[in-house]
N, C-alpha and C positions, 0 to 999 in steps of 0.2 A: 335490798331494794331501797329506793330513794325516799320512800315514805309518802308518795302521792296517791297510793292506792291502799285503802284499808279494807280488810276482810274481818268480819265478826259473825258470831252465831247468836241469834236471838231465840230463846227458848219460850215456847208458848205453852203454859200449863193447860192440861186438858180441861180444867175447870173453867177456863176462859178468863182467868184473872190477868192482870197486867203482865205483858211479856217482860222477861228479864234478859239483859244482854250480857254476853261474854266478850269482854274487850279483847282485841287481838293486836298483834304487831302487824306491820305492813306485810310480813311474810305469812301471816295467817295463823300463827300459833296462839292458842287461847291462853289468856292470863288467868281468868276465872269466870265461872258462870253463875254459881249460886242457885242452880235449879236441879230438879231431880234428873238422874241420868237418862230415864226413859221418856222424858217430856219431848214432844215434837220440837224440832229445831229448824230454823230458817237461816240460811246464809245471806249476808248483806255485804255487797261490795260497794264502797263509796269512793268516787273520784274526788280527790282533795287537792286541788291546785287553784284556789279561788282567785289568786292574783292574776291568773291568765284565763279565768272563766273555764277552768278545767281543760284547756287546750292540751293536746297530746304532743309531747316530744317523742322521739323514737324510744328513748329510755322508759318513759312513762307508759307508752303503748305496750312494750314487752312486759313491763311490770303488771299491766292490766291483763294481758293474755295469760300470764303465769297465775295470777290470782283466780281467773275464771277456771283454769285447768285444775287448780288446787280445790276450788269449791266443788267442781264437778266430781272430784274423786273423794270428797269428804262424806263418808258414810253416815256421819252423825246428823246430816241435814237432808230435808226432803225437797226443798225448793230454794231458789236463789233470787234475791232482789238486787237490781243494779240501779244505783242512783248517784247523784252528785251532792256536794255540799249545798246547803240551802241557797236558792237563788241562781243556781247554775247546774247544768248537766254536763255538756261537753261542747266547746266552741269549735271543735274540729282540730286540725293539725296546727301546731305552733309554727307559723311561717318563718319566724326568726330562727328556729331550730332547723327547719327544712332547708333554709338557705345555706346551711353549712354542709349539706349532703350533696355530692356530685349528682347532676341531673339524671345520669343513667342508672343511679342506685336508689333514687327516690321512690318510696312507696312499695318497694319489693321486699316484703317481710318474709317471703318464703316462696317455694314453688307452687304452681297451680294445684298440685295434689295435696299440699299441706293445709287442708281446710281448717284445721284447728288454729292456725295462725291468722287466716283470713276471716273465718266465721267462728270465733271461739264460743260465742253464745249459742249458736245453733248446734255446735258439736258438743256442748255441755250436756251431760246426761240428765241433768235436773231440769224441771220446769223453771223458766226464767220470767221474771216480771220486771219491767222497766218503770221506775218512778221518776218522772221528769219534772223538774222544778226550775225551768230556765231554758235558755237557748240550747237546742240540739242541732248543730250546724255541721255540714260536711261529714267528717268521720263520726261526729256525735249523732247525727241523724241516722247514719248507717248502723251504729250500735243499737239504736232503738228498733230498727227493722229486724235486727237479728234476735231480739227478745221475742218470746212466745206471746206475751201479753204486755200491754202498755197502759199505764194510768198517768194522766197529766195534771199538773196544777194549772191554775189560771195564768201563771207566769211562763208556761211552756211556749216555745216557739220552735219551728222545724224548718230547715232549709237544706236541700240537696243542691248546693251552689257550685258544684264542680265545673259547670260550663263557663263560669266567670273566671276560672283559674286555668282554663285550657285542659281540663281533665275529664275523665269519666268517673262515676261514683267509685270511690277508692277501694272498697272491699268487695264490690260486685253485688252488694245487697240491694242497692238502688235500682239495678237493672234486672234483678232476678226475684228477690223477695218482695220488694215494694209493689210491683205490678200484681203479684198474687195476693197482696193484702188489700189494696184499694182499687184494683182494676187497671188495665193497660192505659186507658186515656188519662185518668187522673195521675198515674205515675209519670207518664211522659210529659204532662203539663208541668209537673214539679221539677223534673230533671232537665227539660228543655229550657225553662225560664229561670231556674234557680230561685224562684220566688220564696219568700218567707211566709209561712202560714202560722196562725195562732192556734191556741188549744181548741177553740170552738170549731174552727175549720177542720182540724184534725179529727175531732169527734164526728162532725158531719160526714167526713169521708170514710168513717169506720176505722180510722187508723188507731185511735185510742179507745179503750173501753169506757172511760169516764173522765170528767174534768171536775176537780175539787179545789177547795181553797188550799193555799200552800201549807197551812198548819194542819191540814187533814190528810195530806198526801201519804206520809209514811204509815199512818194508822190504817189507811185504806189498803195500801199495798201489803202491809203485814197481815191484815185480816184476810185478804185474798190468799196470800201464801199459806196462812194457817189453815184455811179451808182445804187447800190442795194437800197440805201435809197430813191431813187425816186419812188420805188414801194410801194404797200400797206403793212403796217406792219401786217395787218390781214392776207393777203395772204401769206406773208413770214413765219409767224408762222405755218400756216397750211401746206405749202409746205415742210418745214423742218421736221415737225412731220410725215407727210405721207411718206417722203423719207426714214427716218431712220426706222420707223416701218415697212415699206415695205420690208426691207432687210430680214426679217424673216417671213413675212406673206405669207399665201397662196393667190392666186389671189382672191378668194371669200372674204377672210378677208380684203384684201387691198381695194377691190371695195366697201365693206360695209363702210369702213372709208372714202373712196373717195366720195361716194354719200352723206354721212353726211357732209363732208367738203364743197361740192358743194352747198348743200342746205343752210348751214350757210353763205356761201359767197354771194349767191343771196340775202339773207336777210340783208346783212351788209351795214352799212353806207359807207364803203370804196367802195363797188361796185357801189352804187348810185353816189358817187363822181367821180369815174373813168369814168362812162358813161357820166355824166354831163360835165366833163372836156374835153372829146373827142368831144362832140357835140358843146361845146362852144369854142373849139380851144384854150384852156389855160392849163397850168400845173395843175395837180391834187393836191389838198390839203388833203391828207389822214390823218385820225386820229387814225387808228388802230382799229376802232370799226365797 
């Protein structure tokens, strides 16, 4: 990889003391962590191309997709935070790089069925939290829509400005996920006009959970991820899948998936551990099985 995407694991001791971080290479392999092996861990993906405000070339995009795939398959973590270097999230597609790609090949990162390439964060098996500290424009805004939860700093800005480039929202998130997050009328206003909105407007629309000072952003995201990490990874996977699949399912289709998930949960090691932990008045030690 070219080094513009960093993946690391942050270990959150159950005692609630300061998290320790395990530095990783751009390919995601841990250098060291310095924490106990059974401590809850949180994955963090950082887009690191500050000279271009984290704009995506095709090479960086595929690096990002691969990092999300790796994070989703990392059994040592329970949740994933996606962020950018301080003061930036993702300014969209690098138009200088785009100009080198023939028009008929632009934007086609895979077939329509390859949703892990179009919506890697939705397809990720882990709960995802977006921590936005700067402009999220175009593809950057689409990435925020693909995350399950969003926290913004006061520096955050959002724009689905594709209409000004003769395009439609490039991952499809702006025309499918965004209306389901903030409602049809609000979504169409943003995609029709391409207007930039600030963090307070995003909060008013219900697009972000909270707006915090820039120096509090990662602490807030880590605290939320740590709270999620206390739950069963087995349950978290099933809940995410049921929720997204349920957006287009009929009630009978959803209930069929639900009953299958309930049956699998009752048979799981995590269910047995959750019950034992409650009866023994101790924190649960879930394994995701």
